[in-house]
N, CA, C and O atoms as a GROMACS GRO file, in nm:
protein
  580
    1MET      N    1   0.570   3.511  12.027
    1MET     CA    2   0.676   3.563  11.947
    1MET      C    3   0.618   3.628  11.822
    1MET      O    4   0.525   3.576  11.761
    2ASN      N    5   0.674   3.744  11.785
    2ASN     CA    6   0.626   3.816  11.666
    2ASN      C    7   0.680   3.751  11.540
    2ASN      O    8   0.796   3.713  11.531
    3LYS      N    9   0.591   3.739  11.444
    3LYS     CA   10   0.632   3.685  11.315
    3LYS      C   11   0.686   3.800  11.231
    3LYS      O   12   0.625   3.906  11.224
    4GLN      N   13   0.802   3.779  11.168
    4GLN     CA   14   0.864   3.884  11.089
    4GLN      C   15   0.787   3.905  10.960
    4GLN      O   16   0.746   3.809  10.894
    5LYS      N   17   0.767   4.033  10.923
    5LYS     CA   18   0.698   4.067  10.800
    5LYS      C   19   0.788   4.158  10.718
    5LYS      O   20   0.870   4.232  10.773
    6GLY      N   21   0.774   4.152  10.585
    6GLY     CA   22   0.851   4.240  10.498
    6GLY      C   23   0.982   4.177  10.455
    6GLY      O   24   1.006   4.058  10.474
    7PHE      N   25   1.065   4.262  10.395
    7PHE     CA   26   1.193   4.216  10.340
    7PHE      C   27   1.307   4.263  10.429
    7PHE      O   28   1.301   4.370  10.490
    8THR      N   29   1.409   4.183  10.435
    8THR     CA   30   1.528   4.224  10.510
    8THR      C   31   1.613   4.314  10.420
    8THR      O   32   1.592   4.321  10.299
    9LEU      N   33   1.706   4.382  10.480
    9LEU     CA   34   1.794   4.471  10.406
    9LEU      C   35   1.874   4.394  10.301
    9LEU      O   36   1.895   4.445  10.190
   10ILE      N   37   1.919   4.276  10.332
   10ILE     CA   38   1.997   4.196  10.236
   10ILE      C   39   1.911   4.159  10.116
   10ILE      O   40   1.959   4.165  10.002
   11GLU      N   41   1.787   4.122  10.138
   11GLU     CA   42   1.699   4.088  10.026
   11GLU      C   43   1.679   4.209   9.934
   11GLU      O   44   1.680   4.194   9.812
   12LEU      N   45   1.661   4.326   9.990
   12LEU     CA   46   1.645   4.448   9.910
   12LEU      C   47   1.773   4.480   9.833
   12LEU      O   48   1.767   4.523   9.718
   13MET      N   49   1.888   4.460   9.897
   13MET     CA   50   2.015   4.487   9.829
   13MET      C   51   2.036   4.391   9.712
   13MET      O   52   2.091   4.430   9.609
   14ILE      N   53   1.994   4.268   9.727
   14ILE     CA   54   2.006   4.170   9.617
   14ILE      C   55   1.919   4.213   9.500
   14ILE      O   56   1.962   4.205   9.385
   15VAL      N   57   1.798   4.258   9.527
   15VAL     CA   58   1.708   4.304   9.421
   15VAL      C   59   1.768   4.425   9.349
   15VAL      O   60   1.766   4.431   9.226
   16VAL      N   61   1.822   4.520   9.424
   16VAL     CA   62   1.884   4.638   9.364
   16VAL      C   63   2.003   4.597   9.278
   16VAL      O   64   2.022   4.651   9.169
   17ALA      N   65   2.083   4.502   9.324
   17ALA     CA   66   2.199   4.456   9.248
   17ALA      C   67   2.156   4.389   9.117
   17ALA      O   68   2.218   4.411   9.013
   18ILE      N   69   2.051   4.310   9.122
   18ILE     CA   70   1.999   4.244   9.001
   18ILE      C   71   1.951   4.348   8.901
   18ILE      O   72   1.979   4.337   8.782
   19ILE      N   73   1.879   4.448   8.948
   19ILE     CA   74   1.830   4.555   8.859
   19ILE      C   75   1.948   4.631   8.798
   19ILE      O   76   1.945   4.665   8.680
   20ALA      N   77   2.051   4.658   8.877
   20ALA     CA   78   2.168   4.729   8.826
   20ALA      C   79   2.240   4.647   8.718
   20ALA      O   80   2.284   4.703   8.618
   21ILE      N   81   2.251   4.518   8.738
   21ILE     CA   82   2.315   4.432   8.637
   21ILE      C   83   2.234   4.432   8.508
   21ILE      O   84   2.290   4.443   8.399
   22LEU      N   85   2.103   4.419   8.519
   22LEU     CA   86   2.018   4.421   8.400
   22LEU      C   87   2.028   4.555   8.326
   22LEU      O   88   2.033   4.557   8.204
   23ALA      N   89   2.032   4.664   8.400
   23ALA     CA   90   2.045   4.797   8.338
   23ALA      C   91   2.180   4.811   8.269
   23ALA      O   92   2.189   4.870   8.161
   24ALA      N   93   2.285   4.758   8.330
   24ALA     CA   94   2.418   4.768   8.271
   24ALA      C   95   2.427   4.692   8.139
   24ALA      O   96   2.505   4.728   8.051
   25ILE      N   97   2.347   4.589   8.124
   25ILE     CA   98   2.344   4.512   7.999
   25ILE      C   99   2.251   4.579   7.897
   25ILE      O  100   2.284   4.586   7.779
   26ALA      N  101   2.136   4.627   7.942
   26ALA     CA  102   2.034   4.678   7.851
   26ALA      C  103   2.069   4.815   7.791
   26ALA      O  104   2.040   4.838   7.674
   27LEU      N  105   2.128   4.905   7.867
   27LEU     CA  106   2.153   5.040   7.816
   27LEU      C  107   2.248   5.044   7.697
   27LEU      O  108   2.217   5.112   7.599
   28PRO      N  109   2.363   4.976   7.700
   28PRO     CA  110   2.448   4.977   7.579
   28PRO      C  111   2.380   4.912   7.458
   28PRO      O  112   2.396   4.959   7.345
   29ALA      N  113   2.304   4.807   7.482
   29ALA     CA  114   2.233   4.742   7.371
   29ALA      C  115   2.131   4.837   7.311
   29ALA      O  116   2.116   4.842   7.189
   30TYR      N  117   2.061   4.912   7.393
   30TYR     CA  118   1.962   5.008   7.344
   30TYR      C  119   2.031   5.121   7.269
   30TYR      O  120   1.981   5.166   7.166
   31SER      N  121   2.144   5.167   7.319
   31SER     CA  122   2.220   5.273   7.253
   31SER      C  123   2.262   5.230   7.113
   31SER      O  124   2.248   5.306   7.018
   32ASN      N  125   2.315   5.108   7.100
   32ASN     CA  126   2.354   5.058   6.968
   32ASN      C  127   2.234   5.043   6.877
   32ASN      O  128   2.243   5.069   6.757
   33TYR      N  129   2.122   5.001   6.932
   33TYR     CA  130   1.998   4.985   6.854
   33TYR      C  131   1.953   5.120   6.797
   33TYR      O  132   1.915   5.127   6.680
   34THR      N  133   1.957   5.225   6.878
   34THR     CA  134   1.913   5.356   6.828
   34THR      C  135   2.011   5.410   6.724
   34THR      O  136   1.970   5.473   6.627
   35LYS      N  137   2.142   5.386   6.742
   35LYS     CA  138   2.240   5.428   6.642
   35LYS      C  139   2.215   5.356   6.510
   35LYS      O  140   2.222   5.416   6.403
   36LYS      N  141   2.185   5.227   6.518
   36LYS     CA  142   2.159   5.149   6.397
   36LYS      C  143   2.035   5.201   6.324
   36LYS      O  144   2.032   5.205   6.201
   37ALA      N  145   1.934   5.239   6.399
   37ALA     CA  146   1.813   5.294   6.337
   37ALA      C  147   1.842   5.426   6.266
   37ALA      O  148   1.789   5.452   6.159
   38LYS      N  149   1.927   5.508   6.326
   38LYS     CA  150   1.962   5.637   6.265
   38LYS      C  151   2.049   5.617   6.141
   38LYS      O  152   2.034   5.689   6.042
   39VAL      N  153   2.139   5.519   6.145
   39VAL     CA  154   2.222   5.489   6.027
   39VAL      C  155   2.133   5.438   5.914
   39VAL      O  156   2.163   5.460   5.796
   40SER      N  157   2.024   5.370   5.947
   40SER     CA  158   1.931   5.325   5.844
   40SER      C  159   1.875   5.442   5.764
   40SER      O  160   1.850   5.429   5.644
   41GLU      N  161   1.855   5.557   5.829
   41GLU     CA  162   1.808   5.675   5.757
   41GLU      C  163   1.914   5.724   5.658
   41GLU      O  164   1.881   5.770   5.549
   42VAL      N  165   2.040   5.714   5.696
   42VAL     CA  166   2.149   5.754   5.606
   42VAL      C  167   2.148   5.662   5.482
   42VAL      O  168   2.162   5.710   5.370
   43ILE      N  169   2.131   5.533   5.505
   43ILE     CA  170   2.126   5.437   5.394
   43ILE      C  171   2.003   5.462   5.308
   43ILE      O  172   2.010   5.450   5.185
   44LEU      N  173   1.891   5.495   5.370
   44LEU     CA  174   1.769   5.524   5.294
   44LEU      C  175   1.789   5.646   5.204
   44LEU      O  176   1.740   5.646   5.091
   45ALA      N  177   1.859   5.747   5.251
   45ALA     CA  178   1.887   5.865   5.168
   45ALA      C  179   1.972   5.825   5.047
   45ALA      O  180   1.945   5.868   4.935
   46ALA      N  181   2.074   5.743   5.070
   46ALA     CA  182   2.158   5.697   4.959
   46ALA      C  183   2.076   5.612   4.862
   46ALA      O  184   2.095   5.621   4.740
   47SER      N  185   1.986   5.531   4.914
   47SER     CA  186   1.902   5.446   4.829
   47SER      C  187   1.805   5.528   4.745
   47SER      O  188   1.774   5.491   4.632
   48SER      N  189   1.758   5.640   4.799
   48SER     CA  190   1.668   5.724   4.719
   48SER      C  191   1.743   5.783   4.600
   48SER      O  192   1.686   5.798   4.492
   49LEU      N  193   1.869   5.817   4.619
   49LEU     CA  194   1.950   5.866   4.507
   49LEU      C  195   1.978   5.753   4.409
   49LEU      O  196   1.987   5.776   4.288
   50ARG      N  197   1.993   5.633   4.460
   50ARG     CA  198   2.013   5.516   4.373
   50ARG      C  199   1.894   5.502   4.277
   50ARG      O  200   1.913   5.469   4.160
   51THR      N  201   1.774   5.527   4.327
   51THR     CA  202   1.655   5.522   4.242
   51THR      C  203   1.661   5.630   4.135
   51THR      O  204   1.630   5.603   4.019
   52ASP      N  205   1.700   5.752   4.172
   52ASP     CA  206   1.714   5.860   4.073
   52ASP      C  207   1.815   5.824   3.965
   52ASP      O  208   1.793   5.852   3.847
   53ILE      N  209   1.925   5.764   4.006
   53ILE     CA  210   2.028   5.725   3.909
   53ILE      C  211   1.977   5.614   3.818
   53ILE      O  212   2.004   5.616   3.698
   54SER      N  213   1.902   5.519   3.872
   54SER     CA  214   1.844   5.413   3.790
   54SER      C  215   1.749   5.471   3.685
   54SER      O  216   1.747   5.424   3.571
   55GLU      N  217   1.671   5.572   3.723
   55GLU     CA  218   1.582   5.639   3.627
   55GLU      C  219   1.664   5.710   3.519
   55GLU      O  220   1.629   5.705   3.402
   56TYR      N  221   1.773   5.775   3.558
   56TYR     CA  222   1.860   5.843   3.462
   56TYR      C  223   1.918   5.740   3.364
   56TYR      O  224   1.921   5.764   3.243
   57VAL      N  225   1.964   5.627   3.416
   57VAL     CA  226   2.023   5.522   3.332
   57VAL      C  227   1.918   5.467   3.236
   57VAL      O  228   1.948   5.444   3.119
   58ALA      N  229   1.796   5.445   3.284
   58ALA     CA  230   1.690   5.392   3.197
   58ALA      C  231   1.660   5.487   3.082
   58ALA      O  232   1.627   5.442   2.972
   59THR      N  233   1.672   5.616   3.106
   59THR     CA  234   1.644   5.716   3.002
   59THR      C  235   1.762   5.738   2.910
   59THR      O  236   1.744   5.754   2.789
   60ASN      N  237   1.884   5.740   2.964
   60ASN     CA  238   2.002   5.781   2.888
   60ASN      C  239   2.100   5.669   2.854
   60ASN      O  240   2.198   5.692   2.783
   61ASN      N  241   2.075   5.548   2.902
   61ASN     CA  242   2.166   5.434   2.881
   61ASN      C  243   2.309   5.465   2.922
   61ASN      O  244   2.404   5.414   2.862
   62ALA      N  245   2.325   5.545   3.024
   62ALA     CA  246   2.457   5.579   3.077
   62ALA      C  247   2.441   5.628   3.221
   62ALA      O  248   2.335   5.677   3.260
   63LEU      N  249   2.547   5.612   3.298
   63LEU     CA  250   2.546   5.668   3.433
   63LEU      C  251   2.552   5.820   3.424
   63LEU      O  252   2.609   5.874   3.329
   64PRO      N  253   2.494   5.890   3.520
   64PRO     CA  254   2.502   6.036   3.518
   64PRO      C  255   2.647   6.082   3.530
   64PRO      O  256   2.728   6.014   3.593
   65PRO      N  257   2.681   6.196   3.470
   65PRO     CA  258   2.818   6.248   3.485
   65PRO      C  259   2.840   6.299   3.627
   65PRO      O  260   2.745   6.316   3.703
   66ASP      N  261   2.965   6.322   3.662
   66ASP     CA  262   2.995   6.370   3.798
   66ASP      C  263   2.942   6.511   3.822
   66ASP      O  264   2.935   6.556   3.936
   67THR      N  265   2.906   6.582   3.715
   67THR     CA  266   2.849   6.716   3.730
   67THR      C  267   2.700   6.710   3.765
   67THR      O  268   2.642   6.811   3.805
   68TRP      N  269   2.640   6.592   3.750
   68TRP     CA  270   2.498   6.575   3.784
   68TRP      C  271   2.485   6.577   3.936
   68TRP      O  272   2.551   6.500   4.005
   69LYS      N  273   2.402   6.664   3.986
   69LYS     CA  274   2.386   6.678   4.132
   69LYS      C  275   2.244   6.642   4.172
   69LYS      O  276   2.148   6.684   4.109
   70PRO      N  277   2.232   6.564   4.277
   70PRO     CA  278   2.099   6.524   4.323
   70PRO      C  279   2.025   6.640   4.389
   70PRO      O  280   2.085   6.732   4.444
   71ASP      N  281   1.893   6.634   4.382
   71ASP     CA  282   1.809   6.729   4.454
   71ASP      C  283   1.796   6.674   4.596
   71ASP      O  284   1.725   6.577   4.619
   72PHE      N  285   1.865   6.737   4.690
   72PHE     CA  286   1.872   6.682   4.825
   72PHE      C  287   1.861   6.792   4.928
   72PHE      O  288   1.927   6.896   4.918
   73GLN      N  289   1.778   6.769   5.028
   73GLN     CA  290   1.767   6.857   5.144
   73GLN      C  291   1.827   6.783   5.263
   73GLN      O  292   1.798   6.665   5.285
   74LYS      N  293   1.910   6.852   5.341
   74LYS     CA  294   1.968   6.790   5.460
   74LYS      C  295   1.856   6.738   5.550
   74LYS      O  296   1.749   6.797   5.558
   75THR      N  297   1.885   6.628   5.617
   75THR     CA  298   1.791   6.574   5.715
   75THR      C  299   1.858   6.577   5.851
   75THR      O  300   1.973   6.619   5.865
   76GLN      N  301   1.786   6.531   5.950
   76GLN     CA  302   1.841   6.531   6.086
   76GLN      C  303   1.970   6.449   6.094
   76GLN      O  304   2.061   6.485   6.169
   77TYR      N  305   1.978   6.339   6.019
   77TYR     CA  306   2.092   6.249   6.030
   77TYR      C  307   2.180   6.241   5.905
   77TYR      O  308   2.279   6.168   5.904
   78VAL      N  309   2.145   6.315   5.799
   78VAL     CA  310   2.223   6.314   5.675
   78VAL      C  311   2.265   6.456   5.641
   78VAL      O  312   2.181   6.541   5.614
   79SER      N  313   2.396   6.482   5.644
   79SER     CA  314   2.445   6.618   5.616
   79SER      C  315   2.473   6.641   5.469
   79SER      O  316   2.466   6.754   5.421
   80ALA      N  317   2.506   6.534   5.395
   80ALA     CA  318   2.537   6.551   5.253
   80ALA      C  319   2.508   6.422   5.177
   80ALA      O  320   2.520   6.312   5.231
   81LEU      N  321   2.469   6.439   5.052
   81LEU     CA  322   2.445   6.328   4.962
   81LEU      C  323   2.507   6.367   4.829
   81LEU      O  324   2.473   6.471   4.773
   82ASP      N  325   2.599   6.285   4.779
   82ASP     CA  326   2.675   6.325   4.662
   82ASP      C  327   2.690   6.210   4.563
   82ASP      O  328   2.691   6.093   4.601
   83TRP      N  329   2.702   6.247   4.436
   83TRP     CA  330   2.731   6.153   4.328
   83TRP      C  331   2.856   6.205   4.257
   83TRP      O  332   2.859   6.319   4.212
   84ASN      N  333   2.959   6.121   4.247
   84ASN     CA  334   3.083   6.165   4.183
   84ASN      C  335   3.105   6.103   4.045
   84ASN      O  336   3.215   6.109   3.990
   85GLY      N  337   3.000   6.045   3.989
   85GLY     CA  338   3.010   5.980   3.859
   85GLY      C  339   3.022   5.830   3.869
   85GLY      O  340   2.994   5.758   3.772
   86THR      N  341   3.065   5.780   3.985
   86THR     CA  342   3.077   5.635   4.005
   86THR      C  343   3.026   5.587   4.140
   86THR      O  344   3.003   5.468   4.158
   87THR      N  345   3.007   5.677   4.235
   87THR     CA  346   2.971   5.636   4.371
   87THR      C  347   2.874   5.736   4.435
   87THR      O  348   2.889   5.857   4.420
   88ILE      N  349   2.775   5.682   4.505
   88ILE     CA  350   2.686   5.763   4.588
   88ILE      C  351   2.749   5.766   4.728
   88ILE      O  352   2.786   5.662   4.782
   89THR      N  353   2.760   5.885   4.784
   89THR     CA  354   2.814   5.898   4.920
   89THR      C  355   2.715   5.976   5.005
   89THR      O  356   2.678   6.088   4.972
   90ALA      N  357   2.673   5.915   5.116
   90ALA     CA  358   2.585   5.981   5.213
   90ALA      C  359   2.666   6.001   5.341
   90ALA      O  360   2.725   5.906   5.393
   91THR      N  361   2.667   6.124   5.392
   91THR     CA  362   2.746   6.157   5.511
   91THR      C  363   2.654   6.173   5.631
   91THR      O  364   2.553   6.244   5.625
   92ALA      N  365   2.688   6.107   5.741
   92ALA     CA  366   2.606   6.107   5.862
   92ALA      C  367   2.634   6.230   5.948
   92ALA      O  368   2.743   6.286   5.946
   93GLN      N  369   2.532   6.271   6.023
   93GLN     CA  370   2.546   6.379   6.121
   93GLN      C  371   2.448   6.355   6.235
   93GLN      O  372   2.348   6.285   6.219
   94ASN      N  373   2.476   6.414   6.351
   94ASN     CA  374   2.386   6.413   6.468
   94ASN      C  375   2.346   6.273   6.515
   94ASN      O  376   2.237   6.255   6.569
   95ILE      N  377   2.432   6.175   6.496
   95ILE     CA  378   2.402   6.040   6.544
   95ILE      C  379   2.480   6.015   6.673
   95ILE      O  380   2.419   5.993   6.778
   96SER      N  381   2.611   6.017   6.665
   96SER     CA  382   2.698   6.008   6.783
   96SER      C  383   2.840   6.041   6.737
   96SER      O  384   2.870   6.039   6.618
   97GLY      N  385   2.925   6.071   6.832
   97GLY     CA  386   3.061   6.112   6.799
   97GLY      C  387   3.138   6.010   6.717
   97GLY      O  388   3.222   6.048   6.636
   98ASP      N  389   3.111   5.882   6.738
   98ASP     CA  390   3.184   5.779   6.663
   98ASP      C  391   3.128   5.753   6.524
   98ASP      O  392   3.185   5.675   6.448
   99ILE      N  393   3.015   5.817   6.490
   99ILE     CA  394   2.953   5.796   6.358
   99ILE      C  395   2.947   5.925   6.276
   99ILE      O  396   2.957   5.920   6.154
  100ASP      N  397   2.932   6.040   6.342
  100ASP     CA  398   2.918   6.167   6.270
  100ASP      C  399   3.034   6.188   6.173
  100ASP      O  400   3.149   6.157   6.204
  101SER      N  401   3.003   6.242   6.058
  101SER     CA  402   3.098   6.272   5.949
  101SER      C  403   3.150   6.147   5.878
  101SER      O  404   3.232   6.158   5.786
  102LYS      N  405   3.105   6.030   5.918
  102LYS     CA  406   3.142   5.909   5.845
  102LYS      C  407   3.039   5.886   5.735
  102LYS      O  408   2.934   5.950   5.733
  103THR      N  409   3.070   5.795   5.643
  103THR     CA  410   2.988   5.783   5.523
  103THR      C  411   2.939   5.641   5.497
  103THR      O  412   2.992   5.542   5.546
  104ILE      N  413   2.833   5.637   5.416
  104ILE     CA  414   2.784   5.515   5.353
  104ILE      C  415   2.802   5.537   5.204
  104ILE      O  416   2.768   5.644   5.152
  105THR      N  417   2.856   5.438   5.134
  105THR     CA  418   2.874   5.451   4.989
  105THR      C  419   2.803   5.338   4.917
  105THR      O  420   2.806   5.223   4.960
  106LEU      N  421   2.739   5.374   4.807
  106LEU     CA  422   2.678   5.277   4.716
  106LEU      C  423   2.747   5.292   4.582
  106LEU      O  424   2.753   5.402   4.527
  107THR      N  425   2.800   5.183   4.530
  107THR     CA  426   2.875   5.185   4.405
  107THR      C  427   2.816   5.083   4.309
  107THR      O  428   2.798   4.967   4.346
  108PRO      N  429   2.784   5.123   4.185
  108PRO     CA  430   2.736   5.024   4.087
  108PRO      C  431   2.845   4.918   4.065
  108PRO      O  432   2.963   4.951   4.055
  109THR      N  433   2.804   4.792   4.055
  109THR     CA  434   2.902   4.685   4.034
  109THR      C  435   2.956   4.687   3.892
  109THR      O  436   3.060   4.626   3.864
  110SER      N  437   2.888   4.755   3.803
  110SER     CA  438   2.934   4.765   3.665
  110SER      C  439   2.897   4.902   3.610
  110SER      O  440   2.788   4.953   3.637
  111THR      N  441   2.986   4.960   3.534
  111THR     CA  442   2.954   5.088   3.468
  111THR      C  443   2.899   5.063   3.328
  111THR      O  444   2.865   5.158   3.257
  112ASN      N  445   2.889   4.936   3.289
  112ASN     CA  446   2.831   4.899   3.160
  112ASN      C  447   2.679   4.894   3.175
  112ASN      O  448   2.623   4.792   3.216
  113VAL      N  449   2.614   5.003   3.142
  113VAL     CA  450   2.469   5.013   3.160
  113VAL      C  451   2.401   5.040   3.026
  113VAL      O  452   2.298   5.107   3.020
  114ALA      N  453   2.458   4.987   2.920
  114ALA     CA  454   2.406   5.012   2.785
  114ALA      C  455   2.264   4.960   2.768
  114ALA      O  456   2.189   5.010   2.684
  115ASN      N  457   2.225   4.860   2.846
  115ASN     CA  458   2.089   4.808   2.836
  115ASN      C  459   1.990   4.888   2.920
  115ASN      O  460   1.873   4.851   2.930
  116GLY      N  461   2.035   4.996   2.981
  116GLY     CA  462   1.947   5.082   3.058
  116GLY      C  463   1.921   5.036   3.200
  116GLY      O  464   1.827   5.083   3.264
  117VAL      N  465   2.002   4.943   3.250
  117VAL     CA  466   1.981   4.889   3.384
  117VAL      C  467   2.113   4.884   3.460
  117VAL      O  468   2.215   4.842   3.406
  118VAL      N  469   2.110   4.928   3.586
  118VAL     CA  470   2.223   4.908   3.676
  118VAL      C  471   2.194   4.777   3.748
  118VAL      O  472   2.100   4.770   3.827
  119PRO      N  473   2.272   4.670   3.720
  119PRO     CA  474   2.236   4.538   3.773
  119PRO      C  475   2.238   4.527   3.925
  119PRO      O  476   2.147   4.468   3.984
  120SER      N  477   2.339   4.582   3.988
  120SER     CA  478   2.346   4.574   4.134
  120SER      C  479   2.443   4.680   4.186
  120SER      O  480   2.517   4.742   4.111
  121TRP      N  481   2.439   4.697   4.318
  121TRP     CA  482   2.519   4.800   4.385
  121TRP      C  483   2.596   4.735   4.499
  121TRP      O  484   2.548   4.639   4.560
  122THR      N  485   2.713   4.788   4.528
  122THR     CA  486   2.790   4.745   4.644
  122THR      C  487   2.774   4.850   4.753
  122THR      O  488   2.795   4.969   4.730
  123CYS      N  489   2.735   4.805   4.872
  123CYS     CA  490   2.717   4.895   4.985
  123CYS      C  491   2.838   4.881   5.077
  123CYS      O  492   2.875   4.770   5.116
  124SER      N  493   2.898   4.993   5.111
  124SER     CA  494   3.013   4.993   5.203
  124SER      C  495   3.017   5.129   5.272
  124SER      O  496   2.918   5.203   5.269
  125GLY      N  497   3.127   5.162   5.333
  125GLY     CA  498   3.140   5.292   5.396
  125GLY      C  499   3.230   5.290   5.516
  125GLY      O  500   3.282   5.186   5.556
  126SER      N  501   3.247   5.408   5.574
  126SER     CA  502   3.335   5.421   5.690
  126SER      C  503   3.261   5.404   5.822
  126SER      O  504   3.324   5.399   5.928
  127ILE      N  505   3.129   5.395   5.819
  127ILE     CA  506   3.052   5.368   5.941
  127ILE      C  507   3.073   5.221   5.979
  127ILE      O  508   3.062   5.132   5.894
  128ASP      N  509   3.104   5.197   6.105
  128ASP     CA  510   3.130   5.062   6.155
  128ASP      C  511   3.015   4.968   6.117
  128ASP      O  512   2.898   5.005   6.128
  129THR      N  513   3.050   4.847   6.073
  129THR     CA  514   2.947   4.752   6.028
  129THR      C  515   2.849   4.714   6.138
  129THR      O  516   2.737   4.674   6.108
  130LYS      N  517   2.888   4.726   6.264
  130LYS     CA  518   2.793   4.690   6.372
  130LYS      C  519   2.675   4.787   6.379
  130LYS      O  520   2.572   4.755   6.438
  131PHE      N  521   2.690   4.906   6.319
  131PHE     CA  522   2.581   5.002   6.318
  131PHE      C  523   2.502   4.999   6.187
  131PHE      O  524   2.401   5.068   6.175
  132ARG      N  525   2.546   4.919   6.090
  132ARG     CA  526   2.476   4.911   5.961
  132ARG      C  527   2.381   4.793   5.960
  132ARG      O  528   2.410   4.690   6.020
  133PRO      N  529   2.266   4.809   5.893
  133PRO     CA  530   2.173   4.695   5.883
  133PRO      C  531   2.232   4.585   5.794
  133PRO      O  532   2.331   4.607   5.725
  134GLY      N  533   2.171   4.470   5.797
  134GLY     CA  534   2.219   4.356   5.720
  134GLY      C  535   2.230   4.382   5.572
  134GLY      O  536   2.313   4.321   5.504
  135SER      N  537   2.149   4.472   5.519
  135SER     CA  538   2.152   4.501   5.376
  135SER      C  539   2.275   4.581   5.336
  135SER      O  540   2.299   4.601   5.217
  136CYS      N  541   2.353   4.628   5.432
  136CYS     CA  542   2.472   4.710   5.401
  136CYS      C  543   2.593   4.665   5.481
  136CYS      O  544   2.659   4.746   5.547
  137GLN      N  545   2.621   4.539   5.476
  137GLN     CA  546   2.738   4.485   5.547
  137GLN      C  547   2.852   4.459   5.449
  137GLN      O  548   2.900   4.347   5.439
  138ASP      N  549   2.895   4.563   5.376
  138ASP     CA  550   3.002   4.551   5.276
  138ASP      C  551   2.973   4.438   5.178
  138ASP      O  552   3.054   4.347   5.159
  139LYS      N  553   2.856   4.445   5.116
  139LYS     CA  554   2.820   4.341   5.020
  139LYS      C  555   2.741   4.402   4.905
  139LYS      O  556   2.703   4.518   4.908
  140THR      N  557   2.718   4.320   4.806
  140THR     CA  558   2.645   4.364   4.687
  140THR      C  559   2.496   4.345   4.711
  140THR      O  560   2.452   4.242   4.762
  141VAL      N  561   2.419   4.447   4.673
  141VAL     CA  562   2.274   4.441   4.684
  141VAL      C  563   2.216   4.453   4.544
  141VAL      O  564   2.270   4.525   4.460
  142SER      N  565   2.106   4.384   4.520
  142SER     CA  566   2.045   4.390   4.387
  142SER      C  567   1.985   4.526   4.362
  142SER      O  568   1.963   4.603   4.456
  143ALA      N  569   1.958   4.556   4.238
  143ALA     CA  570   1.906   4.688   4.200
  143ALA      C  571   1.775   4.718   4.269
  143ALA      O  572   1.746   4.835   4.295
  144GLY      N  573   1.695   4.618   4.298
  144GLY     CA  574   1.564   4.642   4.359
  144GLY      C  575   1.564   4.646   4.510
  144GLY      O  576   1.461   4.676   4.570
  145SER      N  577   1.677   4.617   4.575
  145SER     CA  578   1.682   4.611   4.722
  145SER      C  579   1.686   4.748   4.783
  145SER      O  580   1.691   4.761   4.905
   0.00000   0.00000   0.00000
């Protein structure tokens, strides 16, 4: 009698089904991970302006006026960066349909900067919190963060 060698069709179908299930779980998780990484660039752009504002405050003991405009070049994922006198707003682009044109905002927790220091900032925005890193989950971040 011949001894059977190789895999049966059922065994191969089980392997294919297992791979399909793993792919169905992994692909959405990877997609969210890449969106979160791109949103981090938007937050980084806003944070760079936060540094410029902190330097302005250290020199002038006041927040910049709303006429003060940052020196900003568009990036792949940031279409606009603005200061309105009280809030930094970074607008996302080229990330995905559910994130594009949404914003990240950084707001000083106090406008009393007479000592030349902005004590902390509140991070919020219209981008869903699941795409924002832990440092920007609608909470206050220290000036050095």
